[in-house]
N, C-alpha and C positions, 0 to 999 in steps of 0.2 A: 834552862835557866836555872834550874835548881843546882846542876853541876857547877855552873859559874860562881853561884852563892856559896857553894861548899869549897870551891877553891880558896875563897877568902875567908873561911871559916864562919859564914853567916847561913842562917837558916833560909832566908829569901833575898831575892836580888835587889829588892829596894833598900836593903841594908848596905849595899856595896856602893862606894863612891865611884862614880863614872870615870873620872879622871884615873883612879888606882886602876880600874878595868883596862883603860886605853894604855897606861903605862906599863902593865903586866901582859900585854895581849901576846908578845912572842913567846913567853912561857905558857900562857894559858892554851894557845893553840897546839903545844906539844902534849897537853894532858886531856884536852876536851875537844870534841868534835867540832868542825868547822859549823855545822848547822846550829849546835848549841850556841856557840858563839855569835852567830848571825841573829839568833832569836834573842839573845841578851841585848844586841845592838838595837833592835827593833823596840825592846821594852824601855831602854834608856831613852831614845827618841820620842816615842809615843807618850811618856810621862810628860816630857816638856812640850809637846804638842797639845795633851789634854789641858796644861795650865793655859797655854797660848789660847786655845778654843774658847775657854771661860773667859779670858780677857776680851777677846774679840766679841762674843755676844754681850758681855757687859757693856761694852762701849759702842754697840750698834754698828760694829765693822763686820756685817755678814758675808761679804766677798772674802774677807780675811779667813774667816771661819771656813768657808767652802773650801779655799785653798789648803787649809791645815787638814780638813777632813781627807781630801783628795791624797795628801801626802801621806796621811796615815794609812789609808788603803793601799797605796804604793808600796809602803813600808811593810805591810803586812803580806803583800804579794811576795816580794823580794827577799825579805829577812825573816819574818816569822814563818812564812810558808806554810800557811794553814788554810789555803783555799781549795785543796783538795787532798784526799787520802793517798799516801803513798802504798795502800794496799789495793787500790783501784785506780791507778793514774790515767787510765783512759776514760774516767768519768770526771769531767771537769766543768760541771754546771756553773759554779760561782764564777769561775775566771770568764766564762762564756757570757754570762748574764752581765758581769762588769763590763766587758767590752762591747757587748750590745748597747748597754745604758750609756756608756761613753760616746758611742756613735750617734745615739739619738741626741743627747744632750749638747754635743758639739763645743765642748768647753764651758757651757753653762752649767751651773749646779755642781753637785758632786755625787759620787757612787762609789761605794766601797763594800767588802766583806763585813758583816755585822753577826755578833751572836758566837755560836759555837764553831766557827770557821768550816771544819770539814762536813759538818752537817747544817751549817748555819744559813744565813740569808744574806741577801743583798739590801743594803740601807742606801736609798738615793734620795737626794734633795732636788727636787725638780720643780721649776717654775710654774705656775699655774697655767701659762699658756702651752706648756709642752706635757701636761699630766696626761691627757687623752691620748697622744701620740706614744708617750712612753708606755702607758699601760696596754695599748692595744698591741704593740710590738712585742712586749714581754709576753703577753697571753698568747700571741702567734707563735712564738718560739717555744715557750714552756709549757703551754696549755692553758686552757680557760681558766681564769681566776687564780692563777700563779701570782698575781701582781695584787698588792693590797694598798689603797690609798690611806695614808694615815694623816693625820694633823698634829701639830705640835702646839700644846698649851702654853700659855704665858707664864706658867708656874710649874714647878717640881712636882714631885711626888707628894701626895697628901693622904692622910687617913680619912676614910669614909666610914661614918658610925650609922 
């Protein structure tokens, strides 16, 4: 993504206008790797999705939020390409966990990569009626206590004194 920003004389990609990016794509491709271009495409899309996720939650449209989470996860897989290390391409625990999660959820909820990507985790939004099945299957596949059940507070980060 830095390479794409540099192409436009910017320090970071968020300073680049997405329309200018698309207008200049033929020339960008001549100078920058396809992978860097795909990662930039993810960045632009995910910024828009993050705003849409916020609006969905503010307006109690949780199903829309889950759809956006899944879209973001798919974009991470296809464009950001951060689900496994190219140094160890045979080790693909994150994609395996995502696909196992999708199999359990059967279109309900959401599951995606979260955190550091290559060494990150999977974040899943699982309805209460599927939590036990989800955890049991993840522990069966990846080892006991590999799945942690978290809850979401109704407020953001706070300072504790």
